[in-house]
C-alpha positions in Angstrom: -19.9 -1.8 11.7 -17.6 -3.9 13.9 -15.8 -5.3 10.8 -15.3 -1.7 9.4 -13.9 -0.7 12.8 -11.4 -3.6 12.8 -10.2 -3.0 9.3 -9.7 0.7 10.1 -7.7 -0.2 13.2 -5.5 -2.5 11.0 -5.0 0.0 8.2 -4.5 3.1 10.4 -1.5 2.3 12.6 1.0 4.6 14.2 3.8 3.0 12.2 2.2 3.1 8.8 -1.0 4.2 6.9 -2.6 2.6 3.9 -5.4 4.3 2.1 -7.3 2.7 -0.8 -9.7 4.7 -2.8 -10.9 5.4 -6.4 -8.3 3.3 -8.2 -5.5 4.6 -5.9 -3.3 3.2 -3.1 -1.6 5.7 -0.8 1.0 4.3 1.5 2.8 6.3 4.2 5.9 5.4 6.2 7.3 2.6 4.0 11.0 1.9 4.5 12.1 0.9 1.0 10.7 0.0 -2.4 11.7 -3.6 -3.1 9.9 -4.2 -6.4 8.1 -1.8 -8.7 6.5 -3.4 -11.7 3.2 -2.8 -13.6 1.6 -5.9 -12.0 3.4 -6.2 -8.6 4.7 -3.7 -6.1 6.6 -4.8 -3.0 7.2 -2.2 -0.2 9.4 -2.9 2.9 7.5 -1.6 5.9 9.0 -1.4 9.3 8.1 -4.9 10.4 6.7 -6.7 7.3 6.7 -6.7 3.5 3.6 -5.2 1.8 3.0 -7.0 -1.5 0.5 -5.3 -3.8 -0.9 -7.3 -6.8 -3.0 -6.0 -9.7 -2.5 -4.4 -13.1 -1.6 -1.1 -14.7 0.1 0.3 -11.7 1.6 3.7 -12.1 3.5 5.9 -9.5 1.5 9.1 -9.3 3.5 10.7 -6.5 6.7 9.6 -4.7 8.2 11.3 -1.7 10.3 10.3 1.3 8.4 7.4 2.9 5.2 8.1 1.0 4.0 6.7 -2.3 0.7 7.2 -4.3 -0.1 4.5 -6.9 -2.9 4.3 -9.4 -4.0 1.0 -11.0 -6.3 -1.9 -10.6 -5.8 -3.6 -7.2 -6.5 -7.3 -7.0 -5.0 -8.2 -3.6 -2.6 -7.2 -0.9 -0.4 -9.5 1.1 1.5 -8.9 4.3 4.5 -11.0 4.9 
């Protein structure tokens, strides 16, 4: 339970929100899209780069500071 709480605190932040579910990744409050490819997506967040690696990524919805992706997530890296 403690680990779940810590992950939730990390993912739900007042400056950004990342939701991962059923083959989808929903990111709120990104600043810019740096790279958008089928196997790698890089989003500039307010204070770091969010690198998403996997396969078959598709943009399902794109709005100002909000993106919904579908695909097979392998890993995420914060830089």
